[in-house]
N, C-alpha and C positions, 0 to 999 in steps of 0.2 A: 732304276736298275733293271726292273722286270722288262721295261720297254726295250732296253739295250739287248737283253737276252733274246727277246722275241725277234728283234731286228737281225741279230747274228744267225739265229736258227733259220729265219726266213731266207737269208742270203746263202747260207751253206747247205740248207735242207738237212741239217743234222741236229740232234739234241745235244745240249751242252750243259756242263756244270761251270759255275762261275764263282771264284773265291779269291780272296786277297793273296798277293804274292808275298811270302816271307823268306825269300832266299832259299827256298827248297829246290831240290833237284827236279828237273822237268822231264817228263817222259815223252815218248814219241807222239802221243795223241794230245799233247798240251802245248799251248802257246801263251806267251806273255804279251799283255796289252796294257796301255796306259789310258786311263779315263778319269777326267776331273782331277788331274794331278795325283792320282793314286794308281798303283800298279796291281794288275790282276792276272790270274791264270784262267785261261779258257781251256776247259777240258772237253774234248769231243768224246761223247759217250759211245763206247763200243757196244756191239750187240752181245752183251753178257747176260746169260741166264743161269740160274742155279743148276741147270741140267748139263751145262757144258764146261764146268770148271772142276778141277781136282787139286789136291795138294794139302797144304796146311791152312786151317781156318781159325779165325779169332773173332769173337763178338766184342764190339765196343758199345757200351751203354752209358748214357748220361740222361738225367731228367731234363726235359726241355732242351734237348740237344740242338745246337746250331750245326747242322750236318756239314755245310760247306766249310765252316771254320775247322771242324774236326778233321775233315778230309785233307785240308791243306796241311795241317800239322802232321798227319800220318804220312802224306807224300814226302814231307820234309825229313821224316825220321827213317823211312824205309824205301828202298829202291825196288823197282819191278814188282809192284803189288797191284792187285785189283781190289777196288772197293765197290760194294753194291749194297742196296737196301733189300732186305728180305724180312718179312713179318715185322715191319717197322723197326728193324734193328740194322745198324751199320755193321757189315761183315767185311773183314779183310781176308783176302786169299793170296797165298804165296806158294810158289813152286818149291820153296825150301823153308826150313824151320827158322823163324826169326828170333832175335834176341829180345823176347818179350817175357818179362817176369814180374815179380811183385813190386819192383821199383818203377815200372813203366806207368802205372796210373798216376803216380806222383809227378812225373814229367809232364804228362798231359794236363793234369789239374793246374800246374803252374802256368800253363798257357791259356786255359779256358776258364779257370776259376769255377769249375763244376766238378762235383764228385764223379769219378770215372770208375767204371767196372769193366774189367776185361775177362772174357771167358776163353780159355785156351781149349778149343774143340779137338785139337790133335790133327793127325794126318788122316784124311778121308778120301777114299776113292769110290765109295758107294753113295750116291746122292741121297738115297733114302735114309742112310745113317745120318748124313748132315741135317736133313730135314727133321729127323727125330731128335737129335741133340739140341737143335735150335728150339724145337717145340718144348723140350724139358725145361730149358731156361725160361721160356715165355710162360710156363706154368707157375713159376715162382712169383707170388704177389710182390710187386715192386716196393710196397711199403715194408714188407718183410725183408727184402734185400737191403734197403737203405737204413732201416731203423733197428736191425738185428745184428747181433754179434756173430752169428753163425758163419756168414760169408765175409771173407776179406775182399779187398778191391781187385785182387787177382784170383780168379776162380779156375780150378782145374777140373778135369773129368772126374777125378776122385772125389772132389767136393760135391759134384752133382750126384754121384752114386750114393754118397752118404746122405745127402738131402732126400733122395728118393726113399732110402731105407727108413729114415725117421718120419717121413711123410706117411708111409704105409703104416708105421707103428701107431702114429697119431689116430689113424682112421680104423684101427683094428681093436675093437673093444676087448676081444679075448686076450690080447697081449697084456692088457692092464691087470687081468686076473692072475697073471704069472709073476708079476713084479710087486714088491712091497712099497707101493707109492705112498702109503701113509707114513712110513719111516723116512722116505725121501723128503716129504713135505716138512718134516721137522728139522732138516739139516740146513746149516748155514750155506748160503750160496757160494761163499768163498771156499768152503770145504769141497763142494761139488766141482767148482772150477779148478781147484787144485788137482783133483783126480783127472779131469779132462786134460789139463796141461801136462800131467805126468805121462799120459798115454800118447799125446801128440808129440812129446819129446822122446819118443821111442822107449818109454818106460825106463828112462835113464835118470838116476837120482841127481847126478852132477848137473846135467843139462837143465833139468827142471828147477833145481835150486837157483841156478843162475838166471833162468828165465823169469822166475817169480821173485827174485831177490830174497829168498828164504834161506835160513840156516838149514843145513842138511838134516839136523835132528828134528827141527820143526816140521820139515816135509815128511820125514819118516813117521812122526807122531800123527800127522793128518792122514796119511795112508793107512796107518793102523786103526785110526778112528773110523774110516770108511769101512774097513774090514769088519770092525766090531758091530757097526750099525746095520750094514747091508749084507754081511757075510760074503763079500766079494773081495778077493785078493787081487789087486790091480797088477801085480807082478805075474799073474797067471793069464795066459792068452784068452781063454774062454771067459773068465771073469771080467777081464778088461774090455772085451768085445761087448758083453752084455751091459756093463756100466756105461760105456761110451755111447752106444746107440740109445739106451734108456734115458740117460741124463741129457743128451743132446735134444732128444724129443721133448723131455720135460721142460728144460730151460727155454727152448725156442718156441714151443707151442702152448705153454701153460696159459 
């Protein structure tokens, strides 16, 4: 296959991507070819650099990623997109916001049989901001990303903001002197996760009960127990903020 790619690049004097054709839509810089009874897409690589593109950006991350295969799937899912590698990550760029959400990783995983993480970097027109946001994601140890419950497979900017907060907390010894971590260590993990879930469900009793399959009275009992042990009323904004950042840091970095 590599010899074929070199042959085509030599004949056309252009760099190409080469991946299997799966009935995806073909853009103007792509052509379909048949080789050894298989159909492929030849994509002529445009002179794309990170400094000359703007719009909406998404990172697609897989361990041991087969880049050409993943590219083929994304070209099949979305029209008029640009895909490029930056800092060893596959980045998708579009002029408009795409229908990418927490269901999208499941779609890609069904095709690639690999855990897939998507980071929605938002709309960016300042390339330095793009580089900074990609850098923040690259700071996250990949074993933390894969083996931890902090991140879901669809990651938003808000998730990255919270990660940075709890990362700073972990490395600030003086913060630990402000919090009663000895009491936290005595608490059941399910009790702590109940508090986290309550906050993530907008401090709504009904939503949290449904999410955890808990009776309303059981949930209220657990919230009262948290207040009793930590003196933090999770229905109060400041108390909820302190609990959320503290317990997220404790659970994910302990």
